[in-house]
C-alpha positions in Angstrom: 1.2 -24.3 -3.5 -1.0 -21.9 -5.5 -1.9 -19.9 -2.3 1.8 -19.5 -1.6 2.4 -18.2 -5.1 -0.5 -15.7 -4.8 0.7 -14.5 -1.4 4.2 -14.0 -2.7 2.7 -12.2 -5.8 0.7 -9.8 -3.6 3.7 -9.1 -1.4 5.9 -8.4 -4.4 3.2 -6.1 -5.9 3.0 -4.1 -2.6 6.8 -3.8 -2.4 6.9 -2.7 -6.0 4.3 0.0 -5.5 6.0 1.4 -2.4 9.4 1.2 -4.1 8.0 3.1 -7.1 6.6 5.8 -4.8 9.9 6.1 -2.9 12.0 6.3 -6.1 9.5 8.8 -7.6 9.7 10.9 -4.5 13.5 11.0 -4.6 13.5 11.9 -8.3 10.9 14.6 -7.8 12.8 16.0 -4.8 16.1 16.2 -6.8 14.3 17.9 -9.7 12.5 20.4 -7.5 15.7 21.1 -5.5 17.5 22.1 -8.7 14.6 24.3 -9.7 14.6 25.7 -6.1 18.2 26.9 -6.5 17.3 28.7 -9.7 14.2 30.5 -8.6 14.6 30.7 -4.8 10.8 31.1 -4.2 9.9 30.5 -0.6 7.5 27.8 0.7 4.1 29.2 1.7 1.8 28.0 4.4 -1.7 27.3 3.3 -5.0 26.2 4.8 -8.0 24.8 2.8 -11.5 23.8 3.9 -14.7 22.8 2.3 -17.1 19.9 1.7 -17.2 16.6 -0.3 -20.8 16.4 -1.5 -20.3 13.3 -3.6 -18.0 10.2 -3.4 -18.3 6.8 -5.0 -16.1 3.7 -4.5 -16.1 0.6 -6.7 -15.0 -2.0 -4.2 -17.1 -3.3 -1.3 -15.7 -4.5 2.0 -17.1 -7.9 3.0 -17.3 -9.6 6.4 -18.6 -13.1 7.2 -18.4 -15.6 10.1 -19.7 -13.0 12.6 -20.0 -14.5 16.2 -23.5 -14.8 17.7 -23.0 -12.1 20.3 -22.4 -9.6 17.5 -25.5 -10.6 15.7 -28.0 -9.6 18.4 -29.9 -6.4 19.1 -32.8 -6.0 21.6 -36.3 -5.1 20.7 -36.6 -1.3 20.0 -37.6 0.6 23.2 -40.7 2.0 21.4 -42.0 -1.4 20.4 -43.2 -2.4 23.9 -46.0 -4.4 22.3 -43.5 -6.9 20.9 -42.5 -10.1 22.8 -38.9 -10.8 23.6 -39.7 -14.5 22.8 -40.0 -13.4 19.1 -36.6 -11.8 19.2 -33.3 -13.7 18.8 -29.9 -13.9 17.1 -29.9 -12.6 13.5 -29.0 -15.1 10.8 -25.3 -15.2 9.8 -24.5 -14.2 6.3 -21.9 -12.2 4.4 -22.5 -8.4 5.0 -21.0 -5.6 2.9 -20.1 -2.0 3.3 -22.2 0.4 1.2 -19.6 1.9 -1.2 -21.6 5.0 -2.4 -21.7 8.2 -0.3 -23.8 11.3 -0.9 -23.8 13.2 2.3 -22.0 16.6 2.4 -18.9 15.9 4.4 -16.6 18.7 5.7 -12.8 18.6 5.5 -9.8 20.8 6.4 -6.2 20.5 5.2 -3.1 22.6 5.8 0.5 22.4 4.8 3.2 23.9 2.6 2.9 25.1 -1.0 5.7 26.1 -3.4 5.7 27.3 -7.0 8.6 26.0 -9.1 9.6 26.8 -12.7 7.4 24.2 -14.4 5.2 22.9 -11.6 3.8 23.4 -8.2 4.1 21.2 -5.1 1.8 20.9 -2.1 2.6 18.8 1.0 0.4 18.6 4.0 -2.2 16.8 6.2 -5.9 16.5 5.9 -8.7 15.7 8.2 -12.4 15.3 7.7 -15.7 13.6 8.6 -17.9 11.5 6.4 -21.6 11.1 7.1 -22.5 7.6 5.7 -25.6 7.2 7.9 -27.2 3.8 7.5 -29.9 3.9 4.9 -32.1 1.4 3.1 -31.5 3.2 -0.2 -28.4 4.7 -1.8 -28.1 7.8 -3.9 -29.2 6.0 -7.0 -32.4 4.8 -5.2 -31.3 1.2 -5.2 -32.0 -0.9 -2.1 -29.1 -1.7 0.3 -30.9 -4.6 2.0 -28.5 -7.1 0.4 -25.6 -5.6 2.3 -27.1 -6.3 5.8 -28.6 -9.2 7.6 -32.0 -8.8 9.4 -34.5 -10.6 11.7 -38.2 -9.8 12.1 -39.5 -9.7 15.7 -43.1 -8.5 15.1 -45.5 -9.8 12.5 -43.2 -12.5 10.9 -40.9 -13.3 13.8 -37.7 -15.3 12.9 -37.8 -14.3 9.2 -36.3 -11.4 7.3 -39.6 -10.5 5.8 -40.4 -6.8 5.7 -43.6 -4.9 4.9 -46.4 -2.9 6.7 -46.2 -3.2 10.5 -42.8 -5.0 10.4 -39.9 -4.2 12.7 -36.6 -5.9 12.4 -33.2 -6.0 14.0 -30.1 -5.9 11.7 -26.4 -6.0 11.7 -24.1 -4.6 8.9 -20.9 -2.6 8.2 -20.4 1.1 8.6 -17.5 3.6 8.5 -18.4 5.2 11.8 -19.6 4.4 15.3 -22.8 5.4 17.1 -22.5 9.1 16.1 -22.5 7.8 12.4 -19.3 9.8 11.8 -16.2 8.5 10.1 -13.2 10.6 11.0 -10.5 10.3 8.3 -6.9 11.6 8.5 -4.3 11.6 5.7 -0.9 12.8 4.7 -0.6 13.9 1.1 2.0 15.1 -1.4 0.7 16.6 -4.6 2.7 17.9 -7.6 0.6 19.9 -10.1 0.7 21.6 -13.5 -2.5 23.7 -13.5 -5.3 22.6 -13.9 -4.1 19.0 -13.5 -2.5 17.4 -10.5 -1.3 14.0 -9.1 -1.7 13.2 -5.5 -0.4 10.4 -3.3 -2.0 10.1 0.1 -1.8 7.7 3.1 -5.3 7.7 4.7 -6.4 6.4 8.1 -10.1 5.4 8.5 -12.2 2.9 10.5 -14.4 -0.1 10.0 -17.3 -0.9 12.3 -19.9 -3.6 12.7 -23.2 -1.9 13.6 -26.4 -3.4 15.1 -29.8 -1.8 15.3 -33.3 -1.7 14.0 -35.1 -1.5 10.6 -38.3 0.4 11.3 -40.5 2.7 9.3 -38.3 2.2 6.2 -35.1 3.5 7.8 -32.2 2.1 9.8 -31.4 3.1 13.3 -28.1 2.2 15.0 -28.1 0.7 18.5 -24.5 -0.2 19.0 -21.2 -0.2 17.0 -18.1 -2.4 17.4 -14.8 -1.5 15.8 -13.4 -4.2 13.6 -10.3 -2.5 12.2 -8.3 0.6 11.6 -7.7 0.9 7.9 -4.8 2.5 6.2 -5.3 3.2 2.5 -2.6 4.2 0.0 -4.3 6.4 -2.6 -3.0 7.3 -6.1 -5.1 10.2 -7.5 -5.3 12.1 -10.7 -7.4 15.3 -10.4 -8.6 18.4 -12.2 -9.0 21.6 -10.3 -11.0 24.7 -11.3 -9.9 27.6 -9.0 -13.2 29.6 -9.2 -11.5 32.9 -8.9 -7.8 33.6 -8.6 -4.9 31.2 -8.9 -3.7 28.7 -6.4 -0.6 30.7 -6.1 -2.6 33.7 -4.9 -3.9 34.4 -1.4 -7.4 33.2 -1.9 -9.4 31.0 -4.3 -12.5 28.8 -4.3 -11.3 25.5 -5.9 -13.6 22.9 -7.3 -11.9 19.4 -7.7 -12.8 16.3 -9.6 -10.7 13.3 -8.6 -10.2 9.8 -10.0 -8.2 7.5 -7.7 -7.0 4.0 -7.0 -6.8 2.9 -3.3 -4.9 0.0 -1.8 -6.3 -0.7 1.8 -4.6 -2.5 4.6 -6.7 -3.5 7.7 -5.2 -3.6 11.2 -7.8 -5.7 13.0 -9.0 -5.2 16.6 -9.5 -8.2 18.9 -13.1 -8.3 17.6 -12.0 -8.0 14.0 -9.8 -11.1 14.4 -12.9 -13.1 15.1 -14.5 -12.5 11.7 -13.5 -13.1 8.1 -12.6 -9.7 6.6 -12.1 -9.2 2.9 -11.0 -5.8 1.6 -9.8 -5.2 -2.0 -8.2 -2.4 -3.9 -10.8 0.0 -5.4 -11.3 2.8 -7.9 -13.1 5.9 -6.6 -14.5 9.2 -7.8 -14.8 12.3 -5.7 -16.2 15.8 -6.2 -14.9 18.4 -3.8 -15.3 22.2 -3.3 -13.7 24.5 -0.8 -11.8 27.7 0.0 -8.0 28.2 -0.2 -6.0 30.7 1.7 -2.2 31.4 2.1 -0.9 33.4 5.0 2.3 34.8 3.5 2.3 38.0 1.4 2.5 37.4 -2.3 5.9 38.1 -3.7 6.8 39.4 -7.1 7.9 36.4 -9.2 
């Protein structure tokens, strides 16, 4: 009974959120249309590119009940001294996705921009790559060993003991496949009153279960298996420093600080349906810098 009530509550919350977005979009469109009739300032095509040097998420994606065939990795090719008899299936436990990224990640976005009487509006699409390579330590220097499951196949075979001379197999979660890349695509709409802006975006990303080796105090990926495509609805408040110029000019070098709230929905693959996947809404911070360019000539306003 309680589970049914919770499910209905979650469904109602999602419907309320999307209804609010829809109503807000209609209201905003009507308001901007009335301002458009007064000022008659044309839409301008823009392109923006840059990097995301820092991003942090509060929520951690969790996966458990992973089948045996997804909990195995062979002995590393360079460890020819090790015996296959000492290798085996890695112990099953709940694994987590590391929520803290620190790798400079490029992005590009393009769309339409318009200046109205009291506010500006941007609508467009964005694509980018994140580089969350598997690591034993995050940006804060804290170990990530608790987020993966490991098995020693050298000096302490069958255990998860590490140390000098140890080599282990592992499995865990990542945002990318063997290339370690996580390609992300999103649609966004962003009203702004400089230097502040609000942004709603619908973002497509991926979730992988990766297997590999823990050697020489670093992780190396052997194979990745996609568990799900993830669509996240983000609600963002941001502050933008344009560097030089205004966003309504041809060129500027914006620097953004974002605080957002994301609601993820996972669309599982056939492999993803074999595991228990737990994804929760999360709060995130992002620092971004780039270059902004508009192609139309500036008109006297």
